[in-house]
C-alpha positions as CSV (number, residue, x, y, z in Angstrom):
1,M,-2.6,-24.3,8.5
2,L,-3.8,-20.7,8.4
3,G,-5.4,-21.2,5.0
4,A,-7.3,-24.3,6.3
5,I,-8.6,-22.3,9.3
6,G,-9.6,-19.4,7.0
7,V,-11.4,-21.6,4.6
8,A,-13.3,-23.4,7.4
9,W,-14.3,-20.0,8.8
10,A,-15.4,-18.7,5.4
11,Q,-17.4,-21.9,4.8
12,S,-19.3,-21.7,8.1
13,L,-20.0,-18.0,7.4
14,F,-21.3,-18.6,3.9
15,L,-23.3,-21.7,4.7
16,R,-25.2,-19.7,7.3
17,T,-25.9,-16.6,5.1
18,L,-25.7,-17.7,1.5
19,P,-25.5,-21.5,1.3
20,S,-26.0,-21.8,-2.5
21,E,-23.1,-19.3,-3.2
22,W,-20.5,-21.2,-1.2
23,T,-19.2,-23.2,-4.1
24,Y,-18.7,-20.0,-6.1
25,A,-17.0,-18.2,-3.2
26,Q,-14.7,-21.2,-2.7
27,G,-13.7,-21.2,-6.4
28,L,-13.1,-17.4,-6.3
29,L,-11.0,-17.8,-3.1
30,F,-8.9,-20.5,-4.7
31,I,-8.2,-18.3,-7.8
32,V,-7.3,-15.2,-5.7
33,V,-4.9,-17.2,-3.4
34,V,-3.2,-19.0,-6.3
35,G,-3.0,-15.9,-8.4
36,F,-1.9,-13.3,-5.8
37,F,-0.4,-15.3,-3.0
38,P,1.6,-18.1,-4.6
39,A,3.5,-18.7,-1.4
40,G,0.3,-18.8,0.6
41,L,-0.6,-16.8,3.6
42,A,2.9,-17.6,5.1
43,G,4.5,-15.6,2.3
44,L,2.3,-12.6,2.9
45,G,4.8,-11.0,5.3
46,V,7.6,-11.2,2.6
47,L,5.2,-9.7,0.0
48,L,4.3,-6.8,2.3
49,K,8.0,-6.1,3.0
50,R,8.7,-6.0,-0.8
51,W,5.7,-3.7,-1.3
52,R,6.9,-1.3,1.4
53,A,10.4,-1.2,0.0
54,R,9.0,-0.3,-3.5
55,K,7.0,2.7,-2.2
56,P,8.5,5.9,-3.3
57,K,10.2,8.0,-0.6
58,P,8.8,11.5,-0.2
59,L,10.8,14.1,-2.0
60,A,12.6,16.8,0.1
61,E,11.5,20.3,-0.5
62,P,13.7,22.1,-3.0
63,E,15.9,24.9,-1.6
64,P,14.9,28.4,-2.8
65,V,16.9,29.7,-5.7
66,V,18.8,32.8,-4.8
67,D,19.7,35.3,-7.5
68,P,23.0,36.8,-6.7
69,D,22.2,40.0,-8.7
70,S,19.0,40.8,-6.9
71,E,18.9,43.3,-4.1
72,T,18.1,42.0,-0.6
73,D,15.4,43.7,1.6
74,A,18.1,45.4,3.7
75,E,19.7,46.9,0.5
76,K,16.3,48.1,-0.7
77,V,15.6,49.9,2.6
78,G,19.1,51.5,2.7
79,A,18.6,52.7,-0.9
80,Q,15.3,54.4,0.1
81,S,16.8,56.4,3.0
């Protein structure tokens, strides 16, 4: 039903602005929907959920590496006194 409404809307829009190109636009629309939305517009929600689930999660910042042999700032100050 959503597809029929969308096609009717697109047809009225194209027939007003570019009447000779409507046939090409309709063919392109058909190819895009069949190729990328095989479940139609109703399956678009499922497709978006799958896409969001595949997005990589941001990596956490790595913790700084502490060298146990290095002097701390406090030890450096104490050594200078």
